[in-house]
N, C-alpha and C positions, 0 to 999 in steps of 0.2 A: 782712418787709412787702409788701405787693403797693401799686401807687396802685388811690387809691379812682378810682370808681364815678361818672362823673356823673348829680345827682340830676334827675328828670325830675319835672315837673307837671303826667299829664293824664290825664284821665277812665279810660282803659283801662290805665294803669299802674298807676295808686292803687290800680282795683278789683284788681288780677290780684294787687298787691302785700300786699293784704291792709289797709291802711288804712280807716278810716270814712269813709264818702262826703260827708261834710259841710261846710254852705258853697259855695261856688262849685263843689262837685263832686258834691253833693248831685242826686240826679236828680230832676226834676220831676214828682211825683205827689199827690196828694190836697191838701191844702191850700197846699205848695207850688208849683204850676202858679199860682196868681194871688193868694197873699199879697205886697203889698210895693204899690210907687203906679204906678201908667196913667192918661194922656193921657185924657180920657173925655170921648168927641162921640154929641150925639145928635141924633136926627132935629128931636126935638118937646121939650126939656127942657135942662137944665144942661147946662156941660162946665167943664173944669175938671180940677186936679189928683185923683183918686180915691185913696184912700190905705185898701188893705184892710188892717188892720194882727194880728201873731199871735192876740190877747189876740178875735176876735172885733168888735170895734169898726170902724167904715166913717166916713172924712171924709170931703166933697166942698170944694175950694179954689180961687177962682178963679185967674187966670194969677199976680193978682197977689200972692197965699196971701191974701187974706180968707179969713172961712170959712165957707162958702155954707150947709153942713147937715151934719146927725151920723146914725151909725145908729140906727134907733128899737129894732133887735133885730139880736142876734150874727149874721153874716152862714154860711151853712147852706152844704155844700156832699156831693156823692155821686158817687163813678164811673159811668160809664152803663153799666157793664159788667164782669165779672172780665177783667183783661188788657188790656181798651182803655183808651186814651189821654185822649181822652176825660173833661175834672169839667166836671159840671154844677152852677153856683155860683148863688146867690138869699141879695142884699141890700136891703137896704132904706136912705133917705136920706130925712131931716128937712130939707127946704128948704121949710117958713114964713115965710111974708109974700113970696115968690113966688108965682106963681096954678097952684106946683103942689103946696104941700103937702105930703104924705108921698108919696114914690115908688116903689115895686116893682121892682126888676131882674131876671132870671131871663134869665142866661146861662149859654155851653160856651166851654169854653179848653180845647186841643190842648197837653197833658202834655208832649208831644216836639213842641212848634213853634222852641222854641229862642228865642232872642231876637224872632223877628220872629211870634213867636205872640198872637192878639191875643184878647182875651176880647169875645164879644157876642153880644146877643140882644137883649130888646124892654122893654120898662118901662110898668108899669100905674099907677092912682092907686091911692086905700085902698078905692075902691069897683069897684075891679078893671074899672073902662076902660081899656084899651089904649092906650096914649100915642102909644107910639112904639117905635121900634131905637136900641139904641146899640152903640156898638164902644168900646174899652178898647183901648192898644195900652204897654204896659210902656216907665215912663222909666229 
């Protein structure tokens, strides 16, 4: 019997060893690039914690945790082109009771941006009137 080798827990050794890349080692591609919680800021619109859930739901909460709005329809996404790291994302948030009613967000995120990646784009009303820009950073 020999001495056991030290275990390694990094992406390169896990992938090379044939382990399935799930959880924190999973590559950020497709929906994995944006599913999760984000800190949302808009030039003219609501701000708070944006949750893009795995089942397609969308929630927007204030910094205090109060629900500001929910998705009108499931989020959608597509890769810009084969092999590209940019993922295009579309989602809506019904913030009725405020001045905006339903807002439609169209943005992009670089899946290879790591923890510092940003979801950035524009937002518009249901009538197609552009309201402003948004930036979201992962929490």
